[in-house]
N, C-alpha and C positions, 0 to 999 in steps of 0.2 A: 188184752185180748185184741186190741186194735192197733193199726199203724197206717201210715199214709201210703197210698198206692202209687209208687214211683213219683213222677213229677206232676201228677194230676191234682194233688191237694185233697183228694178224696180220702176220707177216714173210713177204712173198711176193716172188717174182722180179718184176722190173720189167716184164717181158713174160710173157704166159702163152699157153697152148694152148687154142684154141677147137675144139670137137668137133661143130660143125654137120654137117661132112662125113661123119661116121660113119654109114653105112647110109642115105645120103640119095638119094632119087630125083632131086631137083633137081641134085645134084652128080654124078649118075651113078655113085654108089658103093653102091647098094642091094645088100646081100649081099657086099660087098667090104670086109672089115674088116682084112685082114692088114696092109696098108700103114699104116693108122691105128694099129693095135696097135704096130707097130714104131716109129712116130713117138713114141708116148707113152713107150715104153721108153727111146728115145734122149733124149727131153727130160728124163726123170727122171735119167738118168745124167749129163747135163750141168748139173744143178742147177736146172732149171726146176721150180717146185713149185706153179704156179697153173694150174688147169684149169677150163674152163667147159663146161657141157652144159645139157640141158633135157629135160623129159619128152617133148616132141614130136620131138626129134632122132632120126631113124631109128625112130620109133614105140617109143622106149624102148631101142633097140639101143645108142645112144651112152652112156647111163648104165650099162647092163650091161657094156659093154666097159671103160669106165673103172674101174668097180668091180672087175672081174676082174683087171685089170692091177695095181691097187693092192694087192689081196689077195695076188697071186702074189709081188710084189716086197717087200711089207711097207713100202713107202715112205709117209712121212707128208706127203701133199700137201694143199693148200688147194683145196677144191672148191666151185665155184658151180654151182647148178642153178636152173632156172626152172620155175614152174608156169604153165600156159597162161593167157593173158589172159582167156579166156572163163570162167575159174573166178572167181566173184565172191562166193560165200558162204563163211562160215567153215568149214562142213562140207566143201564141195568142195575148198577149198584144203588143209585138213588131210589129207583122204583122198589128194589128189594128192601131198602131201609124204610121206605114209606109203609110197605106191607108189614114189616116188623113192628113199627110204631102202632099200626092199627091193632095188631094182635095183642101187643103188650098193653095198649091203652095209654101209652106214654112213650116219650123218646128214651131209648137206653142211654145210660151214662157213657158206655163205651161201645163203639161199633168196630168190629174186626173183620178182616178178610180171612175166610176160614182156612184156606190153603193157597200155596203159590200158584200163579197163573201159568198157562202153557208157555213153553220156552220162547215162542214167537211174539209174546205180548210183553211190552215194556212195563216193568213194575210201576213206572211213573203214571201210567194210565190208570192203574188200580188206585194209586194214592190220590189222583185227581178226583176219582169217584168218591172215595171216602171223605175227602175234604169238601166235595160238593154236597154230600149228605149232611155233614156237620154245619156247613154254612146255611143250610135250609132248616136248621134246628132239629135235625133227625138224630143227633147224637151230641154229647158233650165233648167227647174225646175219641180219637181214632187209634187203631192199632192193627196188628196182623196176628196170624196164627200159623204155626208149623213152618215159619220162614227160617231157613238156615242162615248162618251168619252173613254170607255174601249178599243174599237177597234182602236181608234186613238192613244191611248197610246201604244198599241201593235205594230201598224205600225211604230211609232216613234222609238221603241226599235229595229225594224228589219233593219233600214237603215244602210248602210255601207258608201257609198260615197256621198249620197245626203240626204238632210233634207226634211221632209214633210213640204212644204212651205205654203200650203193652205188646208183648209177643207171647201168645198162649201156646205152650209146647208140651209134649209128653216128657215128664220128668218124675222119677220115682227112685226108690232104692233098687228096683230091678231094671231101670232104664236111665242110666246116668250119662248118656252120650252128650247131652247139652253142656256138661261141665268142661268138655275138652276145648271148645272154641266159642260156642254160642253164648253161654252164660257169662263168661268173663267179659265178652264184648258188651253184653247187655248191662252188666254191672257198671262197666266203665262209662257208659253213655246214659245211665239212669232210666233204662227201659225196664219196666216191671215184668217179672216172669210169673204168669199164671200157669200152674201145672195141671194138665189134664191127665186122667188115669193115674192119680197119685197112689192108688192102692193096687195097681196093675190088675184091674177088673176083679178085685177081691182076693187075689192070691196073697197079698200082704195083710189081709184080714183073716187069713186062715182057710180060705176056700181052696178046695183041691179038685172038685168035680167040675168039668166043663159042661154045665147044665143048660147053657143057652148058646146061641150062635155067636154072640160077641166073644165069649170065652173060647169057644171051639176054634175060632179063626185067629186067635192071638198066640203067637209063639212065646211072647213074654210071659203071659199068664202061665203057660205050661212049664216054662223054665223055673219061674219063681216058686210056683206051687210045689215043685219037686226039689227045691234047694234046701236040703236039710240043715246046713250050717246057718244060712241066713234066717230060716224059720226058728232055729234054736235061739239065736242071739236076740231076735225080735221078741220071742216068747219070754225069755228071761228078763228083758227090759220091761215088758208089759207087766209081768208078775211083780217085779221090784217096785213099779210105780202104781200098781193097783188099777191099771186101765187096760183097754183092749189092744191087740196088735195093731188094729186100724188106727187108733189114736196115736200110737208111737210112730207109725210109718208116716202119718200126715204131719206130726209135730217135727219129725226130722226135716221135712221140707221147709217148714216154717223157720227152723233154725238155720237153714241154708239161704234164707232171704226170699224164698218163693211163696206164692199164695196158692196152696193146694185147693183144687176144686173137686170135692168129694161127691161122687154120685150117690143119690139117696132114693130109696124106694119105701122106707118106713121110718117111724119116729126114732127108733134107736140109731139109725144112720145119722140123723140130724144131731142127736145128742153127742155122737162121736165127733162130728165136725166142731161143735162148740167146745168140747174138751180139748181137742187139738189146738184150737185157737188160743186157749188159755194156758196150755202146758208149756213149761220151760224145761226142756230136756237137760239133764246134767251132762257136762262135757264128756264124762267117761262113757255114757251111753252113746252119745253122738260118735265118738271115736270108735267104739265097738261096732256100731252099725256101718260106719265108713269102711272098716276093714272087711267086714263080712260081705259087703256089696261091691267091693273094689272091682271085681271082674266085670261088673256091668257098666263100667266106664267105657269099655272097648268091645264087649261081646257083640253088640249090635252095630258096630262101626265106630269110627273116630270122629266123624262129622255128622251133625244132626241132619237127617234126611227123611223124616216121616212124610208119607204121602208123596214121595219123589216121583212116583209113577205118573202123577197128575200133570207133570211138566211135559210129558210126551203125548198127552191125549188132548186133541182140540177141544176148546170150551164147549161148543155145541154138542159134541159127542158125550162129554162129561155130563152135561145137563140131561141128555136122554138116558144115560146109564143110571144116574141117581134117581131120576123121576120114575123110571120104569122098573128097574131092578131093586133099588134100595129105598123106595118111598117109605117113609116112616122109620128111618134109621135112628 
């Protein structure tokens, strides 16, 4: 159920819990944290010890909730959190990390930069900020999120005292773009891949209705939900193994060496995370899923470029947009 997270030496569950949904307007959970709390508790009880959050999730509510649960239970979990991509100076990154530590009630194990900086900002400046936070005891390890291969390589060149331990990216059966250039580069250099949206917002769990803003805005959700061939193969695998589609989809990522971060809103979601962390998929099922999802290696592009729009938007304007329009994402 466990393996070491890249070069960190941290022993973590092979699948983890993602907490974007905690207090999120996009997910329709603003002010509705009870189910997420119960899911975190259930995950801990089942041995899941990898949790992911961010300063922007729920306007800080996600970090506070996770911190409260960990203090109440006394559990020793491995926590990843992310400072917003519009933070591009050493001072702003360190201050954001200090605020995350206060909300969590402890320093996170991993501190990531949530998305690449605007084009006019040297990535080295971001790395200096992450290293500055780590040097102050605000994180054990540093990393990035949504960085394409060229920017990840640049970030790795910039490091002085700390390595880039993780790159958290969109990776799933319905979004395999990272396999073209980014993942091979990460594998070569020992950078761990944490996969966000591993179930494509529920499409790989059997969801077909876009019943919240997060799903309505996501073309990947729509494409995967309507993909009869992929859904058939996924369903057959789930029936053969006696588990849910969600478990199979997350376990496929585990088989690829990634650490899927599955969003949870209730206890059953946490149980699926634990099952995926334990499940060893037969090679025949992995190959069948590979074939059924092959089109998604290139359908969304050949080079990873999630949140690429952010590079063209000045940091201060990004901050205004996120704080005013998307507060509580």
